[in-house]
C-alpha positions in Angstrom: 9.5 -17.7 -15.5 10.4 -14.1 -15.6 8.4 -10.9 -16.1 9.8 -9.1 -19.2 7.4 -6.1 -19.0 4.2 -5.0 -17.4 2.4 -1.9 -18.7 -1.0 -0.2 -18.4 -2.5 -0.1 -21.9 -5.7 1.0 -23.7 -5.5 -1.7 -26.4 -3.2 -4.2 -28.1 -3.1 -6.3 -31.2 -1.4 -9.5 -32.2 -0.1 -10.0 -35.7 2.1 -12.4 -37.6 5.4 -11.1 -39.0 7.6 -12.5 -41.7 8.9 -16.0 -40.9 6.0 -16.7 -38.6 7.2 -14.6 -35.7 4.4 -12.9 -33.6 4.2 -9.2 -33.0 2.4 -7.4 -30.2 1.3 -3.8 -31.1 0.6 -1.8 -27.9 -1.5 1.3 -27.9 -2.3 3.9 -25.2 0.5 2.8 -22.9 0.2 5.0 -19.8 1.3 5.4 -16.2 -1.1 8.3 -15.3 -4.6 9.4 -16.3 -7.0 12.1 -15.6 -10.0 11.3 -13.3 -13.2 10.8 -15.4 -15.1 13.0 -13.0 -15.1 14.4 -9.5 -13.5 12.2 -6.7 -14.0 9.5 -5.6 -13.6 7.7 -8.9 -13.4 3.9 -9.7 -11.6 2.6 -12.8 -10.7 -0.8 -14.1 -7.4 -0.4 -16.0 -5.8 -3.0 -18.2 -2.3 -4.2 -17.5 -0.5 -6.4 -20.0 2.2 -8.6 -18.4 4.7 -10.2 -20.8 6.6 -13.2 -19.4 9.5 -15.4 -20.6 9.7 -19.1 -19.9 13.2 -20.6 -19.9 13.6 -23.9 -21.8 14.5 -25.6 -18.6 11.2 -24.5 -16.8 8.0 -26.6 -16.5 6.0 -23.9 -18.2 3.5 -23.7 -15.2 3.5 -20.9 -12.7 1.3 -18.3 -10.9 1.1 -14.6 -11.7 0.3 -12.4 -8.7 -0.4 -8.7 -9.0 -1.0 -6.8 -5.7 -2.2 -3.2 -6.1 -0.8 -1.1 -3.3 -1.6 2.4 -2.0 1.4 2.9 0.3 1.4 -0.1 2.6 -2.3 -0.9 2.0 -3.3 -3.6 -0.5 -6.4 -2.3 -2.3 -6.8 -5.1 -4.8 -5.2 -8.4 -5.8 -5.2 -10.6 -8.9 -3.8 -14.1 -9.1 -3.9 -16.2 -12.3 -2.2 -19.3 -13.7 0.5 -19.0 -16.2 1.0 -21.7 -18.8 3.8 -20.9 -21.3 5.6 -23.4 -23.5 9.2 -23.7 -22.3 11.5 -21.6 -24.4 8.7 -19.2 -25.4 7.1 -15.9 -24.4 3.5 -15.4 -23.2 1.3 -12.7 -21.9 -1.6 -12.3 -19.5 -4.0 -9.4 -19.2 -4.6 -8.3 -15.6 -7.5 -6.1 -14.3 -8.5 -4.8 -11.0 -11.2 -2.3 -9.8 -9.3 0.6 -8.3 -10.9 3.5 -6.3 -9.2 6.8 -5.9 -10.6 9.3 -3.3 -8.2 12.0 -4.4 -5.3 12.5 -6.8 -2.8 9.8 -5.9 -0.7 6.8 -7.1 -1.4 3.1 -6.8 1.5 0.7 -7.5 1.0 -2.7 -9.1 3.4 -5.2 -7.6 3.8 -8.0 -10.1 5.6 -11.3 -9.6 5.7 -14.9 -10.8 5.5 -17.5 -8.1 7.7 -16.1 -5.2 10.1 -14.4 -7.6 11.3 -10.8 -7.8 8.7 -8.0 -7.8 8.3 -5.6 -10.7 6.5 -2.4 -9.6 4.4 -0.4 -12.1 2.8 2.9 -10.9 -0.6 4.3 -12.0 -1.2 7.9 -11.0 -4.7 9.4 -11.0 -4.6 13.1 -11.8 -7.4 15.6 -11.2 -10.2 15.7 -13.8 -9.2 17.4 -17.1 -11.3 20.6 -17.5 -11.3 20.6 -21.3 -11.1 17.0 -22.5 -13.1 13.8 -22.9 -13.0 11.2 -20.1 -9.8 9.1 -20.1 -9.5 5.7 -21.7 -9.1 3.3 -18.8 -12.5 1.6 -18.6 -14.2 -1.6 -17.7 -14.3 -2.7 -21.3 -11.9 -5.4 -22.3 -8.8 -4.4 -24.1 -8.8 -5.4 -27.8 -6.4 -7.8 -29.4 -7.5 -11.3 -29.1 -7.3 -11.7 -25.4 -9.9 -14.3 -24.3 -9.2 -14.5 -20.6 -7.3 -17.7 -21.0 -3.9 -18.2 -19.3 -0.8 -16.8 -21.0 -0.9 -16.5 -24.8 2.3 -17.7 -26.4 4.8 -16.4 -28.9 7.8 -18.3 -30.3 
């Protein structure tokens, strides 16, 4: 299996397109956010990982995401992937991340022992004139039920 994309999101929605093809509408894609208050802050961002399963693959694998601050692992998420061979699937990944100051944590994503895709998330200082940012501990919308990879033909 291969990772096609990994993005931090606020919400997503699945819909059916003409001919039965599925569509994923992503909202609030981001790679940085303002701290919700004074440091230290803890957030639980949502990351959507889209995978492709070749027709010759068994359809079973493990998705590992290691959240790194420099050389230090600050969180880790491992989940099973089950995608019908020849199709696409997605998993939603969450981790509780604490920032003591403005900085960047990188999500190192891989399937089994494959290539690593790195996705940064930068925490900026609190915004002085705005509402708290969207990354929260609430589940992203869009039909995700916590089950292994959802599939799309």
